[in-house]
C-alpha positions in Angstrom: 170.7 146.2 -41.8 171.2 143.1 -39.1 173.1 140.0 -39.7 171.9 137.2 -37.9 174.5 134.8 -35.8 175.7 131.3 -38.1 178.3 129.0 -37.4 181.2 127.6 -39.5 181.6 123.7 -39.4 183.2 121.1 -41.9 181.1 119.5 -44.3 182.5 115.7 -43.3 180.2 117.0 -40.3 177.5 115.8 -42.4 178.6 111.9 -43.4 180.0 111.7 -40.3 178.8 108.7 -38.2 177.3 110.6 -35.2 174.0 110.0 -33.1 171.5 113.2 -33.4 172.5 114.6 -29.7 176.0 113.7 -30.2 175.5 115.7 -33.8 173.6 118.5 -32.1 176.2 118.9 -29.1 179.0 119.0 -31.7 177.3 121.4 -33.8 177.0 123.6 -30.6 180.7 123.5 -29.5 181.5 124.8 -33.1 179.2 127.3 -33.0 181.6 128.6 -29.9 184.4 128.9 -31.6 186.1 132.0 -32.9 187.7 132.7 -36.2 190.9 132.0 -35.2 191.1 129.4 -32.7 189.8 126.0 -32.0 189.3 126.1 -28.5 186.0 126.5 -26.4 185.0 126.4 -23.0 181.5 126.4 -22.1 179.9 124.9 -19.7 178.1 121.8 -19.6 174.4 123.4 -19.1 175.2 126.4 -21.9 176.3 123.7 -24.0 173.0 122.1 -23.6 170.9 124.6 -23.7 172.8 125.7 -27.3 172.6 122.4 -28.5 168.6 122.3 -27.4 169.1 118.8 -25.4 167.9 118.5 -21.9 169.8 120.5 -19.1 171.1 117.7 -17.5 174.7 117.6 -16.5 175.6 113.9 -16.3 173.7 113.6 -19.9 175.9 116.2 -21.5 179.0 114.2 -20.0 178.2 111.0 -21.7 177.7 112.7 -24.6 181.0 114.6 -24.8 182.9 111.5 -23.6 181.2 109.9 -26.6 182.5 112.4 -28.9 186.3 112.6 -27.3 186.2 108.3 -27.6 185.1 109.1 -31.6 188.1 112.0 -31.5 186.0 114.7 -32.5 187.0 116.7 -30.1 189.6 116.5 -27.2 189.0 117.7 -23.6 191.5 119.5 -20.9 190.4 119.9 -17.4 190.8 123.3 -16.5 189.7 123.2 -12.7 186.9 122.3 -10.3 185.4 125.6 -10.1 186.0 126.2 -14.3 184.6 124.7 -17.3 186.5 122.3 -19.5 188.4 123.0 -22.6 187.5 121.4 -25.8 189.5 121.4 -28.9 187.7 120.7 -31.6 189.1 118.1 -34.3 188.7 116.1 -37.5 189.4 112.4 -36.5 192.2 110.7 -38.3 190.7 109.5 -41.5 188.2 112.4 -41.9 188.7 116.0 -43.8 191.8 116.9 -46.5 194.3 114.2 -46.0 191.4 111.1 -45.6 194.5 108.7 -43.4 193.8 106.0 -41.8 190.4 106.2 -39.7 190.1 105.4 -36.2 188.8 101.8 -35.0 186.2 100.0 -37.2 184.0 103.8 -37.6 186.1 105.8 -39.4 188.2 103.5 -41.4 189.3 104.8 -44.6 187.5 107.9 -44.0 184.4 109.8 -44.3 183.1 112.8 -47.0 182.8 112.6 -50.6 186.0 112.3 -51.4 187.6 109.8 -49.5 186.6 106.6 -50.9 186.8 103.5 -48.2 190.2 101.8 -48.8 192.7 99.9 -46.0 195.6 101.8 -45.6 198.8 100.5 -47.6 200.6 99.3 -44.6 197.8 97.6 -43.5 197.0 95.4 -46.9 200.8 94.3 -46.7 200.5 92.9 -43.7 196.8 91.2 -44.6 199.2 89.9 -47.5 202.0 88.5 -45.7 199.9 87.3 -42.8 197.9 85.2 -45.5 200.7 84.2 -47.0 202.0 82.6 -44.0 199.2 80.6 -43.3 198.6 79.2 -46.7 202.1 77.8 -46.7 201.7 76.2 -43.4 198.7 74.7 -44.3 200.6 73.2 -46.9 203.5 72.4 -44.6 200.7 71.2 -41.8 199.3 68.3 -44.4 202.8 66.9 -45.2 203.5 66.9 -41.3 202.6 63.5 -40.3 201.7 64.1 -36.4 198.7 66.4 -36.5 199.0 67.7 -33.0 198.0 71.2 -31.7 198.1 73.1 -34.7 198.2 76.6 -33.0 201.1 76.4 -31.7 202.5 74.7 -34.6 201.8 78.1 -36.7 202.6 80.0 -33.7 206.1 78.5 -34.6 206.0 78.7 -38.2 205.1 82.6 -37.9 207.6 82.6 -35.6 210.2 81.8 -38.5 209.2 84.4 -40.3 210.0 81.8 -43.8 211.3 83.4 -46.8 211.5 80.8 -50.2 214.5 79.6 -49.2 213.8 78.7 -45.3 210.5 77.0 -46.9 212.4 75.1 -49.5 214.6 73.5 -46.6 212.4 73.1 -44.3 210.2 70.6 -46.8 213.4 69.4 -47.8 214.0 67.6 -44.1 210.6 67.0 -43.4 210.8 64.5 -46.4 214.1 63.0 -44.8 212.7 63.2 -41.2 209.5 61.4 -42.5 211.8 58.5 -44.4 214.0 57.9 -41.4 213.9 55.0 -38.8 212.9 57.2 -35.7 210.0 58.6 -37.1 208.5 55.1 -38.9 209.1 53.2 -35.4 205.8 52.0 -33.7 203.6 53.8 -36.2 205.5 57.1 -35.7 205.3 57.2 -32.0 208.7 59.2 -31.8 207.4 61.9 -34.2 207.7 65.0 -32.0 205.4 67.8 -32.3 205.3 70.4 -35.1 205.2 73.2 -33.1 208.6 71.4 -30.9 210.2 70.5 -34.3 209.9 74.0 -35.8 211.0 75.5 -32.4 214.2 73.0 -32.4 215.0 73.6 -36.4 214.8 70.1 -36.2 214.4 70.3 -40.7 218.8 71.1 -40.2 219.0 67.9 -38.8 221.5 65.3 -39.9 219.7 62.2 -40.9 221.8 59.2 -40.9 221.0 56.3 -43.2 218.8 53.4 -42.2 221.3 50.5 -41.2 220.6 46.6 -41.4 220.9 44.4 -38.6 224.7 43.7 -39.1 225.5 47.6 -39.0 225.6 48.0 -42.8 223.6 50.0 -44.8 220.7 48.6 -46.0 220.9 47.6 -49.9 219.5 45.6 -52.5 221.4 42.4 -53.6 222.0 42.6 -57.2 223.4 39.9 -58.8 226.1 40.0 -61.3 226.1 39.7 -64.6 228.7 36.9 -64.8 226.8 34.8 -62.2 223.8 35.0 -64.3 225.6 33.8 -67.7 227.4 30.9 -66.0 225.5 27.5 -66.8 226.9 25.7 -64.0 224.4 26.6 -61.1 226.7 25.9 -58.2 229.0 27.9 -60.2 226.6 31.1 -60.0 225.8 30.8 -56.3 229.6 30.7 -55.7 230.2 33.6 -57.7 227.3 35.7 -56.4 228.5 34.9 -52.9 232.2 36.1 -53.1 230.2 39.1 -54.9 228.2 40.3 -52.3 231.0 40.0 -49.7 233.3 42.1 -51.5 230.4 44.5 -52.0 230.0 44.7 -48.3 
């Protein structure tokens, strides 16, 4: 009884992102494979004949290059007069382990047993970036001078702010907004947010705003005794005496 030859190849190839000519070329490469090795070395013309594709070296070279780029094979140059060696493999993200895929095509893997998913480490990184952007947007809304947002976000991300740092930055910003310097000339002296963050200016010691005489400004308070006095002259005298002592 005569048996016909057959080719064995993994089932995930059926669902892999391959063009028809890439599919035929890859199956043809598998047909040259032995039972103990994934290495084959057919010439381009021989491969084209087996795949029933145009027998043109340039065309086959381009097909092989695409299979290499997608991660289905590795190519090793063996010399000018020798055909190349091709090693069949499953791209990262296909086959049994279903790990992260190659680029956009294989992310999450292919095949029935591979559920499309973003790798855990990428998920954590995405969550972290989104969290930073959310915190930045909150701070950006409070910052009075909105100039060069991109540079400000870059400076904020560089800090890698945790909850404690965010609280310190927010408190420092609130103090700076109330300072005399930031109020002058409609905020003329407020630095760009990126400059303020890069210099960790939220740690600046904000001095209390002073009045013209060099003393801290405060509201004049009338002592209770002065209010109770019936004589206006005595009340005024008591008031002046009280405020002079308080200074």
